[in-house]
C-alpha positions as CSV (number, residue, x, y, z in Angstrom):
1,M,0.1,-0.2,0.0
2,P,1.3,3.6,-0.7
3,G,2.4,5.5,2.0
4,Y,0.8,9.0,2.0
5,D,1.6,12.2,4.0
6,A,-0.2,15.9,3.4
7,H,1.7,18.7,5.6
8,G,0.3,22.3,5.0
9,F,1.1,22.5,1.1
10,R,3.0,19.4,0.6
11,F,1.7,15.9,-0.5
12,R,3.9,12.5,-0.8
13,C,3.2,9.3,-1.8
14,V,5.5,6.1,-1.3
15,L,4.8,3.6,-3.8
16,P,7.2,0.0,-3.8
17,F,7.6,-1.9,-6.7
18,E,9.4,-5.0,-8.4
19,A,11.6,-4.5,-11.2
20,E,9.3,-6.0,-14.0
21,P,7.7,-4.9,-17.0
22,A,4.3,-5.9,-16.1
23,E,5.1,-4.0,-12.7
24,V,6.2,-0.8,-14.6
25,R,2.7,-0.7,-16.1
26,L,1.1,-0.8,-12.9
27,L,3.3,1.5,-11.4
28,R,2.4,4.3,-14.2
29,R,-1.5,3.7,-13.9
30,A,-0.6,4.0,-10.0
31,A,1.1,7.3,-10.2
32,A,-1.7,8.8,-12.7
33,R,-4.2,7.6,-10.1
34,Q,-2.4,9.3,-7.3
35,L,-2.0,12.6,-9.1
36,S,-5.6,12.4,-9.8
37,R,-7.0,12.1,-6.3
38,W,-4.3,14.8,-5.3
39,G,-5.7,17.4,-8.3
40,A,-2.1,18.1,-9.2
41,P,-2.7,20.5,-12.1
42,V,0.1,18.5,-14.2
43,A,0.4,17.0,-17.8
44,V,-0.5,13.4,-16.4
45,D,0.8,11.9,-19.8
46,E,4.1,13.7,-19.0
47,A,4.1,12.5,-15.5
48,E,3.3,8.8,-16.5
49,L,6.2,9.0,-19.5
50,L,8.7,9.9,-16.9
51,V,7.5,7.1,-14.5
52,T,8.0,4.7,-16.9
53,E,10.9,6.1,-17.9
54,L,12.7,6.1,-14.2
55,A,11.2,2.6,-13.4
56,T,12.3,0.7,-16.9
57,N,15.8,1.8,-16.4
58,V,15.9,-0.1,-12.8
59,V,14.6,-3.4,-15.0
60,K,17.6,-2.9,-17.8
61,H,20.4,-1.7,-15.4
62,V,19.8,-3.2,-12.2
63,G,18.1,-6.3,-13.0
64,E,14.6,-7.7,-13.2
65,G,12.9,-8.6,-9.9
66,S,14.8,-6.3,-7.7
67,S,13.0,-4.0,-5.4
68,A,12.5,-0.2,-6.0
69,T,10.5,2.4,-4.9
70,L,8.8,5.4,-6.6
71,I,8.2,8.5,-4.8
72,L,5.9,11.4,-5.7
73,E,6.0,14.3,-4.1
74,W,4.3,17.5,-4.7
75,R,5.9,20.9,-3.4
76,G,4.6,24.1,-4.5
77,E,5.0,24.7,-8.0
78,R,7.1,21.3,-8.8
79,L,6.3,17.7,-8.7
80,R,9.2,15.7,-7.9
81,L,9.6,11.9,-9.3
82,E,12.2,9.8,-7.5
83,V,13.1,6.2,-8.3
84,H,15.4,4.4,-5.4
85,D,17.1,1.2,-6.0
86,K,19.8,-0.9,-4.2
87,S,22.8,-0.2,-6.8
88,R,25.2,2.2,-6.7
89,T,26.1,2.4,-10.2
90,M,25.5,5.8,-11.6
91,P,23.8,6.1,-14.5
92,S,25.1,8.6,-17.1
93,P,23.8,9.7,-20.6
94,S,27.1,10.9,-22.3
95,M,28.1,7.9,-24.5
96,A,24.2,7.3,-25.5
97,D,23.6,8.1,-29.5
98,C,20.4,8.0,-31.2
99,D,20.5,4.0,-31.8
100,A,21.5,3.4,-28.0
101,E,19.1,1.8,-25.6
102,C,21.2,2.6,-22.7
103,G,20.7,6.3,-21.6
104,R,18.1,7.5,-24.0
105,G,15.8,7.4,-21.0
106,L,18.0,10.2,-19.2
107,H,18.1,11.9,-22.4
108,L,14.3,12.2,-22.2
109,L,14.5,12.9,-18.7
110,A,16.7,15.8,-19.2
111,A,14.4,17.1,-22.1
112,L,10.8,17.1,-20.2
113,A,11.9,17.5,-16.8
114,V,12.9,21.2,-15.4
115,D,15.7,19.8,-13.8
116,W,17.2,16.4,-12.8
117,G,19.7,14.1,-11.2
118,T,21.2,11.1,-9.2
119,V,22.3,10.5,-5.4
120,L,24.0,7.8,-3.8
121,T,22.0,6.6,-0.6
122,A,22.4,4.6,2.1
123,A,20.9,1.9,0.3
124,G,22.1,2.2,-3.1
125,K,21.0,5.2,-5.6
126,A,18.1,7.2,-6.5
127,V,17.2,8.9,-9.7
128,W,14.9,12.0,-9.6
129,C,13.1,14.4,-11.6
130,E,10.7,17.6,-11.5
131,I,8.5,18.7,-13.6
132,S,6.3,22.2,-13.3
133,V,2.9,22.1,-11.7
134,S,0.9,25.1,-12.4
135,S,-0.1,27.9,-9.8
136,D,-3.2,28.5,-11.2
137,Q,-6.8,29.1,-9.1
138,A,-7.7,25.4,-9.3
139,C,-4.0,25.0,-7.7
140,R,-4.8,27.6,-5.2
141,R,-8.1,26.5,-4.2
142,I,-6.6,22.7,-3.8
143,E,-3.7,24.3,-1.3
144,R,-6.4,26.4,0.7
145,A,-9.1,23.6,1.2
146,V,-6.1,21.1,2.3
147,Q,-5.0,23.8,5.0
148,V,-9.0,24.1,6.1
149,L,-9.3,20.1,6.3
150,E,-6.3,19.7,8.1
151,G,-7.6,21.7,10.9
152,Y,-11.1,21.1,11.0
153,Q,-12.3,19.0,14.1
154,G,-15.7,17.6,13.0
155,P,-18.1,15.4,15.2
156,S,-16.3,11.8,14.1
157,R,-12.8,13.4,14.1
158,G,-10.5,11.8,16.8
159,A,-6.8,12.0,16.8
160,P,-5.1,12.9,13.8
161,L,-4.4,10.2,11.4
162,L,-0.9,8.8,9.7
163,G,-0.2,7.5,6.5
164,T,-3.2,6.1,4.1
165,G,-5.5,6.9,7.0
166,R,-5.1,10.5,6.7
167,D,-6.2,10.5,3.2
168,I,-9.4,8.9,4.4
169,G,-9.4,11.3,7.0
170,L,-9.3,14.3,4.9
171,E,-12.3,12.8,2.9
172,E,-14.7,12.3,6.1
173,S,-13.5,15.9,7.0
174,A,-14.6,17.0,3.5
175,V,-17.8,15.6,3.9
176,E,-18.5,16.9,7.6
177,L,-17.7,20.1,6.6
178,I,-20.0,20.3,3.7
179,A,-22.5,18.8,6.2
180,D,-22.0,21.7,8.6
181,L,-22.2,24.5,5.8
182,L,-25.6,23.2,4.7
183,H,-26.8,23.4,8.4
184,W,-25.6,26.9,8.9
185,S,-26.8,28.2,5.0
186,A,-30.5,26.5,6.4
187,A,-30.1,28.4,9.8
188,R,-29.4,31.8,8.3
189,G,-32.7,31.1,6.2
190,H,-30.8,30.1,2.7
191,D,-31.7,27.1,0.2
192,P,-29.1,24.3,1.0
193,D,-29.7,23.1,-2.8
194,D,-29.6,26.2,-3.6
195,I,-26.0,26.7,-2.1
196,L,-24.9,23.3,-3.6
197,D,-26.0,24.3,-7.0
198,R,-24.2,27.5,-7.1
199,A,-21.0,26.1,-5.6
200,Q,-21.1,22.8,-8.5
201,M,-21.7,25.8,-10.9
202,N,-18.6,27.8,-9.8
203,Y,-16.6,24.1,-10.0
204,E,-17.6,23.4,-13.3
205,A,-17.1,26.8,-14.8
206,E,-13.7,26.4,-13.3
207,A,-12.9,23.2,-14.7
208,D,-14.1,23.9,-18.3
209,A,-11.8,26.8,-18.4
210,A,-8.8,25.2,-17.1
């Protein structure tokens, strides 16, 4: 199961995987689903391609069946993708030509990413890249909603949740907060259905304009 943490305006997801071609396909889909759940305003196709290249490099150069981990982290205006494996051999694109298999993935990272690099770790190495995340109105709304939900204490909220339970807790808080707002609107003499309709219209208008 992927680990999930949200701290302020940061999101992080950890996806362990086995270096197998079939696992790479599943990993790509899992990454796309996670970005969709976050509502991250990035080109999902671009992110999927980078995940595929990072994971495929492990299959080719570390070995099929080896254990690795993909980390997705949304920080402000950038999405960071990291793949950790247990090999300490650092990749290099310098010797790759147009027909070479080795190194082509690194050239692709350099072409698509805002920045990329490699680093040795205690267990092996990590290859990482970053792509731009739009700082548009939808992004600001998402960040603001997370901030509100992190501090919201509804009737069913207990101790703060960690890991994957945190994501479920945020969803429950969203439902409770919407219900509380509908109670407030009714107490003020407003029609709760009208409030919901107006909110839905605003959301759809901004989604269509994105």
